[in-house]
N, C-alpha and C positions, 0 to 999 in steps of 0.2 A: 213263358207259361201262359196258357189260355185263361182268360177271365171269363168265368161262367155266370157272372152276375146277370140276372134277367133271362138267361137261357132256360130251356126246359129239358129235364132228364126223366127218363122212365127207369125206375128201380123196381125190379121184380124180387119177390121174396122179402119185401120191405117191412113186414110186420114184426120181425124179431131177428135176433142174431146179427150176422154180418150184414145182411140187407138193411136192417134198422140202423146200424152204425154208419153205413154208407149214406143212407138218406139224411141222417143228422149232419154228417160231415158236409155233404153237398149243400144243404140248407144254410149252414154257417158261412159258406162261400157266396151266398146270395142266389143260388140256383133254384128255380121253381121246379116242382116235382109232380110227376104222376106215379103214384105208389100202388103196386100190385100185391095183393094177397089172395089166399084161397077164398076168403070171403071179405066183404067190405068191413064187417064187424071186427075182424082180426086187425085191421089197419087203423082203428079209431085212435089208439094211443100215438102211433107214429104220425098220423095226420095232425093231431093236436100239437105234438111236439115241434114239428117242422113249421107249422103256421105261427107258433109262438116265437120262432126265430125270424119272422117277418117276410116269409116267402109265400107265394101262391102255391096251392097244392090241390090235387084231386086224387081220389081213390078209385081204382078199378079192381075187379075180381075175376079170377078164372082158376079152375082146377086144371092144371096143366096135363093131367092124364086124359082129359077130355078135350081133344083138339078142336071140337066145335066151340067150346067155351073160349079157347085161345083166339079163334077167329072173331068171335063176338066181342071179345075184349079189345081187339085191334080196331074194330069198327067203332066201339065206344070211345076210344082214344081219339080217333079221327074226328068224331063229332064234337070233341072239346074245342076244336079250332085252334090248337096250339101246335107249334113246330117242335117236334122232338129232335133235339140236336145231339143228345147223349143217351145211350142205352147201356145200363148196367144190368146184365143178365146174371143175377145172383141166385135166383130160385133153383132149387134142386132137391133130389130125394135119394137118400141111401136106403134102398128098399129092405135089405136084410144082410145079416152076417151069417153065412152058411158054413158051420163047422164041418158038416158032411157035404163038402162042396161038389162031390160027384153026383149028388142028388139035387143040385140046383135046378129049380123048375124053370120052364121056358117063360113063365109069366114074369120072372125077375127081369129078364131082358126086355120083354114087351113093355112093361110099365116104365122101366128105367129109361129106355130109349125115347118114349113119348115125352117124359118130363125133362130129361137132361139133355136130349139132343134135338128132337123134332120141334118141341115148343119154342126153345130159344132161337132156333134157326128160322121158324116162322116169323118171329119178331124181327130178326135181322133182315130177312127178305122183304118184309113189309116196309121198313123204314129206310133201307139203303137207297132206293131210287129217289126218295124225297131228299135225303141228305146230299146225294150226288147232284140233284137239280139245284140245290141251294149252295153247293160248293163247300159244305162243312158238315162234319159229323164225327162222333166218337162212339165206338162200340167196344165194350169190354165183356167178353164171355168168361164165366168162371169155370175153371178146370179143377183137377185134383191131382195131387202127387202120389196117390195110391198106386202101387204096382207090386207085382209078384205076390199077390194075395188072391188066389182063386176063390177064397171065401166071400169076396165082394165082387164077383165077376160081373153081375148085371150093372152095378154102379160104375165100376172102372171101365168096362167096355163102352158104356154110353158116354162117359167123359172123353175117352180116347177118340170116339167118333166125332164128338163136338170139337175136339182139338183139330182133327183132320179137316173137317169142312170149314172151320174158322180160318185156318192157315191157308187153305186153298183159295178161299174167296178174298182173304187179305192180300194175296199176291196180285190181285186185279186192281187194288186200290193203293198199293204202295207208291209213294211219291205224290199223292194227292192229299188234300186236307180232309179227307174222310179216312180216319185211322181206325183200324180194326185189330184188336189184340186180345190176348188171354190174360187172366190173372189166376194165381193159385194162392188162396188165403192161408194155406197151411192147416194143420189139424187143430181145430179150435173147439172149445167147450160150448157147442151149440146143440140144438135138438138133433141135428144131423151128426155132428162129431161125437156127441156123447159126453158124459161127465168126466171121463178119464183122460180126455185130450189134454195135452201139455200146455196149450196156449189159450189165453183169454181171447174172446172175440175182438176186443179192442186192438189186439196185436196185428190184426189184418189191415189196419189203417196206418199209413196212407196207401199201402200197396194195392189194395183192391180198387182204389179209385184213381190212382195216378194216371191210368190210361185216358181218363177224361180231360186231363190237363196238359198233356204233351203237345208240343208245337213244332215237331220236326218232320211231319208228313211221312212218317214211317209206320208201316203196318207189319204184322207177323211176328210179334214178340210175346213172351210170357212174363208178366210182372209178378214174381213170387214175393209174397208179403215179407218173407224173411230177409230179402235184399233191402228192405226199407225200414226195418225196425229203428225206432227212436229218431227218425229223420223228420224234419219239417216238410211241409208240402213242397216248398220251393226247392229244398235239397233233394227231395224224392224225385221231382221232375227232372232235375239235372242228372241224377243217377240213371233214371229211366232212359233219357235221351243219349247219354254218353256211354253207359256201361252194359246195357242189356242187349244181347245179340238176338238175331232172328232165332225163333224157337226151333230146337232140334228134335223135339218129340221125346226127350229123355228125362223129363221131370222124375225125380225120385230114384233114378238108377245110379 
């Protein structure tokens, strides 16, 4: 299992929900953090909470539907002068639930793809060359198990696209110490998942962060939170390395 103490991780969507929990979990392991939110004010609580755990932390902001803001955020991170070893691409948007799904507007796709596919891949493309140069990196992109629901077409299509490009690029790094994988947190009671979701946000741990700790030089898997319920981090890593196959693209089917 990788020791992340003293390393730096970028956590997007860190202000609340699953991203907040991931940030706290990483801080408890001694990992320094760059925390992204839509505004810096949104991240004031998580910044204070992780610093209270004894790690260094910075806040950056970007509205992911504005790709110019994403690029500016990346330049701001570079200016911090820290090496981002871990990227937890948690931020995402469920734009709408369209009961009249045949009336789904094109804007659902446009906005969803910017936030859920293009922005996280901009982050991946930015940090991958630096990770490759240093010979170490961990990237975990957050997917969704939603399927067979045309009511959520914009969201599910954008996540399916993220799955595809993540797995394609993961194939280029398999066997190296730059590991690229997916995670599916499950349906959780967050701002995205809504109050009727069956799972608490805490149930996503350690599944959503286990990809940061693996040490088997394997890329191209999806770590579903449900496979790691009630496991310690150490046991979760063992399960991830031993039992999780290459992603087949059939979450939820």
